[in-house]
C-alpha positions in Angstrom: 23.5 -24.5 6.9 23.4 -25.6 3.3 20.5 -24.7 0.9 18.1 -27.6 0.6 16.0 -27.9 -2.6 12.9 -25.8 -2.6 10.0 -28.2 -1.7 7.1 -28.6 -4.0 4.5 -27.5 -1.5 1.2 -29.3 -1.2 -1.4 -26.6 -1.8 -3.1 -27.8 1.4 0.1 -27.9 3.4 -0.6 -25.7 6.5 -3.4 -26.9 8.7 -4.7 -24.3 11.1 -7.9 -23.2 12.9 -9.0 -21.7 9.5 -8.7 -25.0 7.7 -5.9 -26.0 5.3 -4.1 -22.9 4.2 -2.2 -23.0 0.9 1.6 -22.5 0.5 3.5 -21.5 -2.5 4.8 -24.0 -5.0 7.7 -22.0 -6.5 8.8 -24.9 -8.7 7.1 -23.2 -11.7 10.0 -20.8 -11.5 12.8 -23.0 -10.3 13.1 -26.2 -8.2 15.7 -24.7 -5.9 18.5 -22.1 -5.9 21.0 -24.8 -6.8 18.8 -26.3 -9.6 20.7 -26.7 -12.9 18.1 -24.5 -14.6 18.8 -21.7 -12.2 22.5 -21.8 -13.0 21.8 -22.1 -16.7 19.7 -19.0 -16.7 22.2 -17.1 -14.6 25.0 -18.0 -17.0 22.9 -17.2 -20.0 22.0 -13.8 -18.5 25.7 -12.9 -18.0 26.5 -13.7 -21.6 23.4 -12.1 -23.1 24.0 -8.8 -21.4 27.6 -8.7 -22.5 26.6 -9.6 -26.1 23.8 -7.0 -26.1 26.2 -4.2 -25.2 28.7 -5.4 -27.7 26.2 -5.5 -30.5 24.3 -2.3 -29.8 26.1 0.2 -27.6 26.8 3.4 -29.5 24.8 2.2 -32.5 21.1 2.6 -31.7 20.5 5.7 -33.8 21.9 4.0 -36.9 19.8 0.9 -36.7 17.1 0.0 -39.2 13.6 -0.6 -38.0 14.1 -4.3 -38.3 17.4 -4.2 -36.4 15.8 -2.0 -33.7 13.0 -4.6 -33.3 15.6 -7.3 -32.8 17.3 -5.1 -30.2 14.1 -4.6 -28.3 13.2 -8.3 -28.4 16.6 -9.3 -27.1 16.3 -6.6 -24.3 12.9 -8.1 -23.4 14.3 -11.6 -23.2 17.0 -10.4 -20.8 14.4 -8.6 -18.7 12.3 -11.8 -18.6 15.1 -14.1 -17.5 16.4 -11.6 -14.9 12.8 -11.1 -13.6 12.3 -14.9 -13.3 15.5 -15.3 -11.3 14.7 -12.4 -8.9 11.1 -13.3 -8.6 12.0 -16.8 -7.4 14.8 -15.6 -5.0 12.6 -12.7 -3.7 9.5 -14.8 -3.1 11.5 -17.5 -1.4 13.1 -14.8 0.8 9.7 -13.3 1.8 8.6 -16.7 3.0 11.2 -16.4 5.7 13.1 -13.1 5.8 15.0 -14.1 9.0 16.6 -17.2 7.4 20.3 -16.4 6.8 20.6 -18.6 3.7 17.6 -17.1 2.0 18.9 -13.6 2.8 22.3 -14.4 1.4 20.8 -15.9 -1.8 18.8 -12.7 -2.2 21.8 -10.5 -1.7 24.1 -12.6 -4.0 21.5 -12.7 -6.8 21.0 -8.9 -6.6 24.7 -8.3 -6.7 25.2 -10.6 -9.7 22.3 -9.3 -11.7 23.2 -5.7 -11.0 26.7 -6.5 -12.3 25.4 -8.4 -15.4 23.0 -5.6 -16.3 25.2 -2.6 -15.8 26.4 -2.8 -19.5 22.7 -2.3 -20.5 22.4 1.1 -18.9 23.4 2.6 -22.3 20.1 1.5 -23.9 17.7 4.0 -22.2 20.4 6.8 -22.4 20.9 6.4 -26.1 17.2 6.0 -26.8 16.7 9.4 -25.2 19.3 11.0 -27.5 17.7 9.7 -30.7 15.9 12.3 -32.8 12.1 12.2 -32.9 12.2 11.8 -36.7 14.2 8.6 -36.4 11.7 7.1 -34.0 8.8 8.1 -36.1 10.5 6.5 -39.1 10.9 3.2 -37.3 7.4 3.1 -36.1 6.0 4.1 -39.5 7.8 1.2 -41.3 7.6 -1.6 -38.8 4.2 -2.4 -37.1 5.8 -5.0 -34.7 8.2 -2.3 -33.4 5.4 0.3 -33.3 3.7 -1.9 -30.7 6.6 -1.0 -28.3 6.1 2.7 -28.8 4.7 3.1 -25.2 8.1 1.8 -23.9 10.0 4.4 -25.9 7.5 7.1 -24.8 8.0 6.1 -21.1 11.8 6.1 -21.4 11.8 9.5 -23.0 9.8 11.1 -20.2 13.2 10.9 -18.3 15.0 12.9 -21.1 15.1 16.2 -19.2 16.5 14.4 -16.1 19.1 12.2 -17.6 22.7 12.2 -16.4 25.8 11.4 -18.3 26.3 7.7 -19.3 29.1 7.4 -16.7 27.0 8.7 -13.9 24.0 6.6 -14.8 26.2 3.5 -14.8 27.6 4.4 -11.5 24.2 4.9 -9.9 23.1 1.5 -11.3 26.2 -0.2 -10.0 26.0 1.2 -6.5 22.3 0.6 -6.1 22.8 -2.7 -4.2 24.6 -0.9 -1.4 22.3 2.1 -1.5 18.6 2.0 -1.3 18.4 -1.8 -1.8 20.6 -2.4 1.2 18.6 0.0 3.4 15.4 -1.7 2.2 16.8 -5.1 3.3 17.9 -3.7 6.7 14.3 -2.4 7.2 12.7 -5.7 6.1 14.9 -7.9 8.2 14.6 -5.6 11.3 10.8 -5.5 11.1 10.5 -9.3 10.5 12.8 -10.0 13.5 11.0 -7.8 16.0 9.1 -9.6 18.7 6.2 -8.2 20.7 4.8 -9.6 24.0 1.1 -9.1 24.6 -0.5 -10.7 27.7 2.6 -12.9 28.2 2.5 -14.2 24.6 5.3 -13.5 22.2 4.1 -12.4 18.7 5.2 -11.1 15.4 4.4 -7.5 14.2 1.6 -8.9 12.0 -0.1 -10.8 14.8 0.3 -7.8 17.2 -1.2 -5.4 14.7 -4.1 -7.9 14.3 -4.7 -7.3 18.0 -5.7 -3.7 17.2 -8.9 -5.1 15.7 -9.7 -7.4 18.6 -13.2 -7.4 20.2 -11.6 -6.9 23.6 -10.7 -3.3 24.2 -8.1 -4.1 26.8 -6.3 -6.4 24.3 -6.5 -3.7 21.7 -4.9 -1.2 24.1 -2.2 -3.7 25.2 -1.4 -4.4 21.5 -1.1 -0.7 20.7 1.1 0.1 23.7 3.3 -2.9 22.9 3.8 -1.6 19.3 4.6 1.8 20.7 7.1 0.3 23.2 8.9 -1.8 20.6 9.1 0.8 18.0 10.0 3.4 20.5 13.0 1.3 21.5 14.0 0.9 17.8 13.0 4.4 16.5 16.5 5.6 16.1 17.3 2.9 13.6 14.1 3.6 11.7 14.9 7.3 11.7 18.3 6.5 10.3 16.8 4.4 7.5 14.4 7.3 6.6 17.0 10.0 6.9 19.4 8.1 4.7 16.9 7.2 2.0 15.4 10.7 1.9 18.8 12.2 1.6 19.9 9.8 -1.1 16.8 10.6 -3.0 17.3 14.3 -2.6 20.9 14.1 -3.9 19.9 12.1 -7.0 16.8 14.3 -7.6 19.1 17.4 -7.4 21.6 16.0 -9.8 18.8 15.1 -12.2 17.2 18.5 -11.9 13.8 17.1 -10.8 11.6 19.9 -9.5 10.0 18.0 -6.6 10.6 14.8 -4.6 7.4 13.5 -6.1 8.4 14.0 -9.8 10.0 10.6 -10.2 6.9 8.8 -8.9 4.6 10.8 -11.1 6.7 10.0 -14.1 6.8 6.3 -13.4 3.0 6.3 -12.8 2.5 8.2 -16.1 0.3 10.6 -14.3 0.4 14.4 -14.4 1.3 16.3 -11.1 -1.9 18.4 -11.4 -4.0 15.2 -11.5 -2.4 14.0 -8.2 -2.8 17.4 -6.7 -6.5 17.5 -7.6 -6.9 14.0 -6.0 -5.1 15.1 -2.8 -7.0 18.4 -2.5 -10.4 16.7 -3.1 -9.7 14.1 -0.3 -8.3 16.6 2.2 -11.3 18.9 1.6 -13.6 15.9 2.2 -12.0 14.8 5.5 -14.9 16.4 7.5 -17.7 14.6 5.6 -15.8 11.3 5.4 -13.5 10.3 8.3 -14.5 12.9 10.8 -18.2 12.1 10.3 -17.7 8.4 10.3 -15.5 8.2 13.4 -18.0 10.3 15.3 -20.7 7.7 14.5 -18.3 5.0 15.6 -17.5 6.7 18.8 -21.2 6.6 19.6 -21.5 3.0 18.7 -18.6 2.1 21.0 -20.2 4.2 23.8 -17.0 6.2 24.3 -16.5 9.9 25.2 -13.4 9.9 23.1 -11.7 7.3 20.8 -8.2 6.2 21.3 -6.0 5.1 18.5 -6.6 1.4 19.4 -10.3 2.0 18.7 -9.8 3.0 15.1 -10.1 -0.5 13.7 -12.2 -1.9 16.6 -15.0 -4.2 15.6 -18.5 -2.8 16.1 -20.3 -4.0 19.3 -22.9 -5.8 17.2 -20.2 -7.5 15.1 -19.6 -11.2 15.4 -16.1 -12.3 16.3 -16.6 -15.5 14.3 -13.5 -16.5 12.5 -13.9 -17.2 8.8 -12.4 -20.4 7.5 -10.3 -20.5 4.4 -12.9 -22.5 2.3 -15.6 -20.0 3.1 -13.3 -17.1 2.2 -12.5 -18.7 -1.1 -16.2 -19.4 -1.9 -17.2 -15.8 -1.0 -14.6 -14.3 -3.3 -15.0 -16.8 -6.1 -18.8 -16.5 -6.2 -18.5 -12.7 -6.3 -16.0 -12.9 -9.2 -18.1 -15.5 -11.0 -21.3 -13.4 -10.7 -19.6 -10.5 -12.4 -18.3 -12.7 -15.2 -17.4 -16.4 -15.2 -14.2 -15.6 -16.9 -13.0 -13.7 -13.9 -13.5 -16.7 -11.7 -11.8 -18.9 -14.2 -8.7 -16.7 -14.1 -8.7 -16.7 -10.3 -9.2 -20.5 -9.9 -5.5 -21.6 -10.4 -4.4 -19.5 -7.5 -6.2 -21.8 -5.2 -5.6 -25.1 -7.1 -1.9 -24.8 -8.2 0.0 -23.4 -5.2 0.0 -19.7 -6.3 -1.1 -18.5 -2.8 0.9 -18.5 0.5 -1.7 -17.7 3.1 -0.6 -18.7 6.6 1.1 -16.5 9.3 4.6 -18.0 9.9 7.7 -17.0 11.8 9.9 -14.8 9.7 7.4 -14.4 7.0 7.1 -10.9 5.6 4.1 -9.0 7.0 1.2 -7.7 4.9 0.0 -9.0 1.6 0.9 -8.6 -2.1 0.5 -10.0 -5.5 3.7 -10.4 -7.4 3.4 -10.7 -11.2 6.8 -12.5 -11.7 7.3 -12.6 -15.5 5.0 -12.7 -18.5 5.7 -16.3 -19.4 5.0 -17.6 -15.8 2.2 -16.5 -13.5 1.6 -14.3 -10.5 1.9 -15.4 -6.8 -0.2 -14.0 -4.0 1.0 -13.6 -0.4 -1.4 -13.2 2.5 -1.2 -13.4 6.3 -4.6 -14.9 6.8 -6.1 -14.6 10.3 -9.8 -15.3 9.5 -11.1 -11.8 9.9 -13.6 -10.2 7.5 -10.9 -7.8 6.4 -8.7 -10.8 5.5 -11.5 -12.0 3.1 -11.4 -8.5 1.5 -7.6 -8.7 1.3 -8.0 -12.0 -0.5 -10.4 -10.4 -2.9 -8.0 -7.5 -3.3 -4.9 -9.5 -4.1 -6.7 -11.9 -6.3 -7.9 -8.9 -8.3 -4.2 -8.0 -8.8 -3.5 -11.6 -9.8 -6.3 -11.6 -12.4 -5.1 -8.2 -13.8 -1.5 -9.5 -14.0 -2.6 -12.7 -15.8 -4.6 -10.7 -18.4 -1.8 -8.1 -18.9 0.8 -10.8 -19.4 -0.4 -11.1 -23.0 1.3 -7.8 -23.7 4.7 -9.3 -23.1 7.3 -8.6 -20.5 8.0 -4.9 -21.3 4.4 -3.8 -21.8 2.6 -5.9 -19.2 3.6 -3.8 -16.2 0.9 -1.4 -15.2 1.6 2.1 -13.6 0.8 2.1 -9.9 -2.2 4.4 -10.4 -3.9 1.8 -12.6 -2.4 -1.2 -10.9 -4.9 -0.9 -8.0 -8.0 -0.9 -10.4 -8.7 -4.6 -10.5 -7.8 -5.2 -6.9 -10.2 -2.5 -5.5 -12.8 -3.6 -8.1 -12.5 -7.2 -6.8 -13.1 -5.9 -3.3 -16.2 -3.9 -4.4 -17.7 -7.0 -6.1 -17.2 -9.1 -3.0 -18.6 -6.4 -0.7 -21.7 -5.9 -2.9 -22.4 -9.6 -3.0 -22.2 -9.8 0.8 -24.4 -6.8 1.2 -27.1 -8.1 -1.1 -27.1 -11.3 0.9 -27.1 -9.8 4.4 -29.8 -11.6 6.4 -30.6 -8.6 8.7 -30.4 -4.8 9.0 -27.8 -5.3 11.8 -25.5 -7.4 9.5 -26.0 -4.9 6.7 -25.0 -2.1 9.0 -21.8 -4.0 10.0 -21.0 -4.7 6.3 -21.5 -1.0 5.4 -19.4 0.2 8.3 -16.6 -2.2 7.6 -16.6 -1.1 3.9 -16.5 2.6 4.9 -13.6 1.9 7.2 -11.8 0.1 4.4 -12.4 3.0 2.0 -11.3 5.5 4.6 -8.1 3.4 5.1 -7.6 3.3 1.4 -8.4 6.9 0.6 -8.1 9.2 3.7 -5.3 7.3 5.4 -3.2 6.9 2.3 -3.5 10.6 1.4 -2.5 11.4 5.0 0.5 9.1 4.4 1.2 11.0 1.2 1.1 14.3 3.0 3.4 12.9 5.7 5.9 11.8 3.0 5.8 15.2 1.3 6.5 16.9 4.6 9.3 14.4 5.5 11.2 14.8 2.2 10.8 18.6 2.3 12.0 18.8 5.9 15.0 16.5 5.2 16.2 18.9 2.6 16.9 21.4 5.5 18.9 18.8 7.5 18.9 15.6 9.6 15.6 14.8 11.2 15.5 13.5 14.8 12.9 10.8 15.7 11.0 13.5 17.4 11.0 15.6 14.3 9.6 12.7 12.2 7.1 12.0 14.9 5.8 15.5 14.9 5.3 15.4 11.1 3.4 12.1 11.5 1.1 13.5 14.2 0.4 16.7 12.2 -1.3 14.6 9.5 -3.0 12.1 11.9 -5.1 14.6 13.8 -6.1 16.4 10.6 -7.2 13.2 8.8 -8.8 11.3 11.6 -10.7 14.2 13.2 -11.8 15.4 16.6 -13.2 12.0 17.8 -9.7 10.8 18.6 -7.2 11.2 21.4 -3.6 10.1 20.6 -1.7 8.1 23.2 2.0 8.7 24.0 4.0 6.6 21.7 1.7 6.9 18.7 4.2 9.3 17.2 6.4 6.3 16.3 3.8 4.4 14.3 5.2 5.7 11.0 8.1 3.4 11.5 6.6 0.1 10.3 5.0 1.4 7.0 7.0 -0.4 4.3 5.8 1.9 1.4 7.7 4.8 2.8 10.9 2.8 2.6 10.5 0.7 -0.5 8.5 3.0 -2.8 8.4 6.7 -1.8 5.1 8.4 -2.7 3.6 5.0 -3.7 0.7 5.5 -1.3 -1.4 8.0 -3.4 -1.9 5.2 -5.9 -4.3 3.5 -3.5 -6.5 6.6 -3.2 -6.2 7.0 -7.0 -7.3 3.4 -7.5 -10.2 3.6 -5.1 -11.6 6.8 -6.6 -11.2 5.4 -10.1 -13.0 2.2 -9.2 -15.8 4.0 -7.4 -16.4 6.0 -10.6 -16.1 2.8 -12.7 -18.5 0.9 -10.5 -21.0 3.7 -10.9 -20.9 3.2 -14.7 -21.3 -0.6 -14.1 -24.4 0.0 -11.9 -25.9 2.3 -14.5 -26.2 -0.8 -16.7 -23.6 -0.4 -19.5 -24.2 -3.6 -21.5 -20.6 -3.8 -22.7 -19.1 -3.0 -19.3 -17.5 -6.5 -18.8 -15.8 -6.5 -22.2 -14.6 -2.9 -21.8 -13.3 -3.8 -18.3 -11.3 -6.9 -19.5 -9.9 -4.9 -22.4 -8.7 -2.3 -19.9 -6.9 -5.0 -17.8 -5.5 -6.7 -20.9 -3.9 -3.3 -21.9 -1.4 -3.6 -19.1 1.0 -0.6 -19.4 0.4 -0.1 -23.1 -2.1 2.8 -22.7 -2.3 6.1 -20.7 -5.1 6.5 -18.1 -7.0 8.9 -20.4 -7.1 6.4 -23.2 -8.1 3.5 -20.8 -11.0 5.4 -19.2 -12.4 7.1 -22.3 -14.6 4.0 -23.3 -16.4 4.4 -19.9 -16.9 8.2 -20.4 -14.5 9.0 -17.5 -11.5 11.4 -17.3 -9.3 11.5 -14.2 -7.9 14.9 -15.2 -11.3 16.4 -14.5 -11.3 17.6 -10.9 -15.0 16.6 -10.6 -14.0 13.0 -11.3 -12.6 12.6 -7.8 -15.8 14.1 -6.2 -17.7 11.4 -8.0 -15.6 8.7 -6.4 -15.7 10.3 -2.9 -19.4 10.7 -3.1 -19.8 6.9 -3.0 -18.1 6.9 0.4 -20.1 9.7 1.8 -23.3 8.0 0.4 -22.5 4.9 2.5 -22.1 7.1 5.6 -25.4 8.7 4.7 -27.0 5.2 4.8 -25.3 4.5 8.2 -26.6 7.8 9.6 -30.1 7.0 8.3 -30.0 3.6 10.1 -29.4 5.5 13.4 -32.6 7.4 12.9 
């Protein structure tokens, strides 16, 4: 089958029970993989990388400040063109991961760009060998170059863990057949799995959606089918995790990184003790958060004990009304606009210009994300919209990312990328704005109760569940250092954190021990998950400042988003009077969740 040109999607292309759901128009990147512009950029990239290495390799320390600025600007342009190519190919692939042509295009582009950019590996290695005095001299004499100081600071965090030039180039070269290849195997396997519930064949996304169905029998059938299918495939997923964890252990050992988490903390520009304070605060709060809430929910559901398929069950008083796309859009956009009209203006093009792909389709990647693409284009949002209230919150969440990415793009390609710990700020804040607007407009106490309970569940999923995931990963990587892990070994580690985090209200069915297998973050981004809890705690603290009536809050908030990756979290939070390195900071964020649970308990009385 030959590639056909990528269609320019009508933004109202997919009609469904939720209304006309938008699809991506990727032509803002390229018209198709065989468009002349795609080939032009690929050819340019190959030459630009070779020219860059020829002009600068072995010479960085001797450059003048003006010459170093030219070097950085050329590096940034290369990064932009490579990012545009891979954004287009990657987004096209995620629309249908089971399409062989799209998978081949993804693999071929990765191979080519990895080959083209291998000569650039010297740049970060040489930067890390330059004396501090030389760098200080450059920044002191050239203000345009000084703007890029955070990039140099970030690179130099890796100085203690840098390998020889030859080894670094080898690791770069073999990456496409290492972690990237196992990532693709995982993605394609998950996307290709089929589940049969009540005689109907479904994707993973649709089956997981059944875990929040009003009908308890359907929830149980969905849970047992997930357990059955992942039980049948658990050896493959165990192989993926064993291989990736071992590969990471080898590279970490060669680099001399003290813990498996060190690399993630460095990339997040967050101190290990800050993450440890967050983790400890959340684990200590399990009894007053998840344990307390799920005991309430057990009573609402009229159960002696909750099963895993009851965790995301709707409340008995909750409507099963499906929310149409137009209503979801109006809900989120009105919440954004009430905070600041500029926020709604920044979100509007996502709906009007084909920047959202919303429908559930065969082969489409599960979940949701916002991809920033490159600084001279715009982000794209992917959803799997099924008309649930949580889908509206997911829309609010991903649009928050999109707004953040649009604002940060002004920093340019190298400085726009935000560390994961701060990347969740605008998304979680967007959810909170949407929730507060819905809560204020609730027509009855019963609906207010449902909204509060759903928000508490979302926050527990974001904070408690993600810290439990983080603990699972920590245990997994530690255990892998001692040897190969069987599926039963991994399952035991998974169950050890599930009971602790969810609490005594639950009983765990046989087969739940394999539910770790479908979590993509464990495969794609080890230890990513704590960023969700970090972001939620940070936003709760931010929102408290907003509610206290800071007159300049909106302008400070937009300035924070515009900063992208140009500032450390201490510097970004200082205008709000907040400091994430203070252990009490996390208690402030967690107290918002426990306060909501207090309200729910009061409603019971």
